[in-house]
Residue, then its C-alpha position, 0 to 999 in steps of 0.5 A: k499500499m505505501y509503495l502505491r502511494a509512493a509511486s502515485h505521488s512520484e507519477q504526480g511530480e511529488y518528489l519528495k513526498a514520494a521519496n518519503a513514502f518510499s521510505r517508509s515502504i522500505e521500512l516496512d520491507d527492505r527487499q523491494a528493489g522497486a522501492f529502492l529505485g523509486r526513491a532513487n529516481c525521486f532523489l535525482c529529481l531532488g538533486k540528490a544524486s549521492s542518495a540516488l547512486v546509493d539506492a540504485e546500488m542497493a537495488i542492483q545488489m538485491q539481483t532482482p532481473d526485473w529491476e536490473v535495467e532500471g537499476l543500471r540506468l539510475k546508477s549511470l545517471a546518478l554517476f553523471k550528474l556527480g561528475q564521474i562521466t568515465e565510470a557513468v559511460s561504463v555502467y551505461n555500456s554495460l547496461l547496453q551490452k546486457l541488453n544486446n546479448g539478451a541477458i536482460a529481457 
């Protein structure tokens, strides 16, 4: 329920409310890759790239295939916003390689 509320706030552009709701959702169940990624996206929209990077990496570590593409995309974007261009490009290239190899549906 909290996850759906967070997603709704995010869709409406209410990123601070959404980030707080995703945080509450994570407190209830910290194995939700989607909640970490939702919060990472909110953090990026709020200009908090460091926090977004942490959440994207948390989601990637969960090794949930359905969320891996989004995790790598958000990690690359966070790195880019932090000025770590070379690493951002490397992460994005690894994402493209996985997509091209059909490793991620």
